[in-house]
RODO-2510 file (C-alpha; in nm, 4 decimals, decimal comma):
residues 175
     n   res          X          Y          Z
     1     x     6,5501    10,8480     4,8937
     2     x     6,5220    10,9560     4,5305
     3     x     6,7250    10,7417     4,2932
     4     x     6,9052    10,9592     4,0325
     5     x     6,8896    10,6729     3,7818
     6     x     6,5106    10,6665     3,8144
     7     x     6,4952    11,0453     3,7738
     8     x     6,6895    11,0219     3,4461
     9     x     6,4694    10,7369     3,3261
    10     x     6,1708    10,9730     3,3207
    11     x     6,3554    11,2646     3,1606
    12     x     6,2351    11,3352     2,8068
    13     x     6,4666    11,3845     2,5133
    14     x     6,5221    11,7479     2,4227
    15     x     6,3271    11,6987     2,0988
    16     x     6,0282    11,5427     2,2813
    17     x     6,0365    11,8150     2,5468
    18     x     6,0289    12,0871     2,2801
    19     x     5,7563    11,9101     2,0814
    20     x     5,5280    11,8931     2,3864
    21     x     5,5958    12,2581     2,4582
    22     x     5,5118    12,3642     2,1008
    23     x     5,2138    12,1359     2,0425
    24     x     5,0476    12,1298     2,3837
    25     x     5,1722    12,3913     2,6288
    26     x     5,1797    12,6890     2,3916
    27     x     4,8219    12,6352     2,2656
    28     x     4,6851    12,5594     2,6132
    29     x     4,8683    12,8109     2,8308
    30     x     5,0330    13,0825     2,6218
    31     x     4,8447    13,1566     2,2996
    32     x     4,5554    13,3999     2,2997
    33     x     4,7213    13,6689     2,5074
    34     x     4,7608    14,0147     2,3546
    35     x     5,1188    14,1297     2,2893
    36     x     5,1987    14,4558     2,4680
    37     x     5,4211    14,7485     2,3746
    38     x     5,5446    14,7512     2,7347
    39     x     5,4403    14,4273     2,9026
    40     x     5,4157    14,4076     3,2797
    41     x     5,5886    14,1125     3,4422
    42     x     5,5009    14,0564     3,8067
    43     x     5,7348    13,8415     4,0146
    44     x     5,5716    13,6800     4,3175
    45     x     5,8567    13,5732     4,5415
    46     x     5,8067    13,3710     4,8569
    47     x     5,8670    13,0365     5,0164
    48     x     5,6475    12,7400     4,9224
    49     x     5,3089    12,7688     5,0891
    50     x     5,3328    13,1474     5,1351
    51     x     5,0154    13,2118     4,9371
    52     x     5,1577    13,3059     4,5969
    53     x     4,8706    13,1323     4,4167
    54     x     4,6114    13,3425     4,6008
    55     x     4,8009    13,6631     4,5203
    56     x     4,8225    13,5482     4,1566
    57     x     4,4420    13,5477     4,1441
    58     x     4,4317    13,9124     4,2566
    59     x     4,7021    14,0284     4,0146
    60     x     4,5402    13,8271     3,7341
    61     x     4,2239    14,0346     3,7582
    62     x     4,4169    14,3500     3,6673
    63     x     4,6228    14,1913     3,3894
    64     x     4,3198    14,0189     3,2364
    65     x     4,1645    14,3624     3,1807
    66     x     4,4672    14,4492     2,9648
    67     x     4,5111    14,1626     2,7216
    68     x     4,5559    13,8668     2,9528
    69     x     4,8770    13,7220     3,0903
    70     x     5,0920    13,4130     3,0956
    71     x     5,1005    13,2350     3,4311
    72     x     5,4579    13,1101     3,4713
    73     x     5,4507    12,8447     3,7413
    74     x     5,6318    12,5131     3,7034
    75     x     5,3391    12,3291     3,8660
    76     x     5,1257    12,4113     3,5612
    77     x     5,3589    12,2238     3,3271
    78     x     5,4039    11,8956     3,5152
    79     x     5,0718    11,7451     3,3954
    80     x     5,2018    11,7687     3,0368
    81     x     5,4663    11,5070     3,1080
    82     x     5,3623    11,1826     2,9308
    83     x     5,4102    10,9764     3,2483
    84     x     5,2447    11,2254     3,4840
    85     x     4,9228    11,0270     3,5333
    86     x     5,1083    10,6995     3,5862
    87     x     5,3474    10,8640     3,8321
    88     x     5,0586    11,0167     4,0249
    89     x     4,8902    10,6766     4,0456
    90     x     5,2130    10,4964     4,1365
    91     x     5,3622    10,7382     4,3902
    92     x     5,2479    11,0985     4,3804
    93     x     5,5245    11,2039     4,6205
    94     x     5,7914    11,1137     4,3624
    95     x     5,6121    11,2740     4,0667
    96     x     5,7741    11,6153     4,1261
    97     x     6,1254    11,4714     4,1339
    98     x     6,0693    11,2681     3,8194
    99     x     5,9153    11,5543     3,6192
   100     x     6,1252    11,8422     3,7612
   101     x     6,3843    11,8638     3,4811
   102     x     6,1228    11,8709     3,2071
   103     x     5,9053    12,1125     3,4039
   104     x     6,1984    12,3511     3,4422
   105     x     6,2791    12,3231     3,0718
   106     x     5,9162    12,4045     2,9861
   107     x     5,9218    12,6969     3,2270
   108     x     6,2367    12,8359     3,0607
   109     x     6,0752    12,7958     2,7178
   110     x     5,7590    12,9672     2,8423
   111     x     5,9623    13,2580     2,9760
   112     x     6,1411    13,2943     2,6418
   113     x     5,8028    13,2841     2,4667
   114     x     5,6687    13,5588     2,6954
   115     x     5,9734    13,7788     2,6310
   116     x     5,9630    13,7162     2,2550
   117     x     5,5939    13,7982     2,2210
   118     x     5,5834    14,0839     2,4738
   119     x     5,3175    13,9313     2,6973
   120     x     5,2113    14,0297     3,0460
   121     x     5,3181    13,7597     3,2899
   122     x     5,3023    13,6511     3,6508
   123     x     5,6058    13,4526     3,7589
   124     x     5,6041    13,2575     4,0834
   125     x     5,9457    13,2102     4,2412
   126     x     6,0583    13,0528     4,5668
   127     x     6,3844    13,2495     4,5539
   128     x     6,5969    12,9555     4,6545
   129     x     6,8548    13,1131     4,4247
   130     x     6,8414    13,4923     4,4511
   131     x     7,0930    13,5389     4,1685
   132     x     6,8778    13,3329     3,9314
   133     x     6,5721    13,5468     4,0149
   134     x     6,7747    13,8639     3,9613
   135     x     6,8987    13,7314     3,6256
   136     x     6,5402    13,6552     3,5198
   137     x     6,4286    14,0040     3,6169
   138     x     6,7133    14,1552     3,4144
   139     x     6,6254    13,9418     3,1097
   140     x     6,2655    14,0645     3,1202
   141     x     6,3776    14,4228     3,1722
   142     x     6,6168    14,3973     2,8770
   143     x     6,3314    14,2668     2,6631
   144     x     6,1387    14,5881     2,7351
   145     x     5,9097    14,4717     3,0146
   146     x     5,8114    14,6688     3,3191
   147     x     5,9051    14,4647     3,6263
   148     x     5,7067    14,4531     3,9484
   149     x     5,7968    14,2449     4,2500
   150     x     5,5797    14,1256     4,5351
   151     x     5,7793    13,9618     4,8106
   152     x     5,5973    13,7419     5,0571
   153     x     5,7100    13,6017     5,3862
   154     x     5,4986    13,4020     5,6268
   155     x     5,5741    13,2069     5,9449
   156     x     5,6991    12,8514     5,8891
   157     x     5,3820    12,6967     6,0341
   158     x     5,1665    12,8876     5,7849
   159     x     5,3999    12,7908     5,5006
   160     x     5,3851    12,4236     5,6032
   161     x     5,0058    12,4389     5,6187
   162     x     4,9959    12,5994     5,2739
   163     x     5,2139    12,3217     5,1314
   164     x     4,9873    12,0515     5,2762
   165     x     4,6723    12,2288     5,1539
   166     x     4,8138    12,2677     4,8034
   167     x     4,9172    11,9022     4,7955
   168     x     4,5626    11,7856     4,8718
   169     x     4,4107    12,0370     4,6283
   170     x     4,6373    11,9118     4,3497
   171     x     4,5658    11,5525     4,4413
   172     x     4,1916    11,6193     4,4176
   173     x     4,2269    11,8157     4,0908
   174     x     4,4720    11,5939     3,9084
   175     x     4,4345    11,2554     4,0684
***
């Protein structure tokens, strides 16, 4: 059981969260892409383990030929949390719960950055909240982006296998 007090203990202050975004995430993951007059934002929507990361690789090839893109996936931001390495060493299964709030805040800041600078983007969504996905699509559309959606559905067994595979890949990559 995840203890809410422990979750809050790992939550960064708003100022620290924004500092990490500005000083580390922007230079590493967002700068260097070419602003577009009409950026394309591709939403990959599917349950965890559906294969969104593999589809991202295919879509990335096209967007990289046209100025690059921002990959908006909360998993990319978690390693920027100051306690990420310690959490992974202590109990990797709790790392996601302890870094979730900051990861979501960084994802929201990244999305605002993408809209502000008119960048191509690929956004991975699990669609646990359809209204939230719709609202995001509208925000990008209102910022002048062209929206594309790829919706993925796979059998539960394949999804479960994908989740397990990704877990072990991340464990090998990040410790």
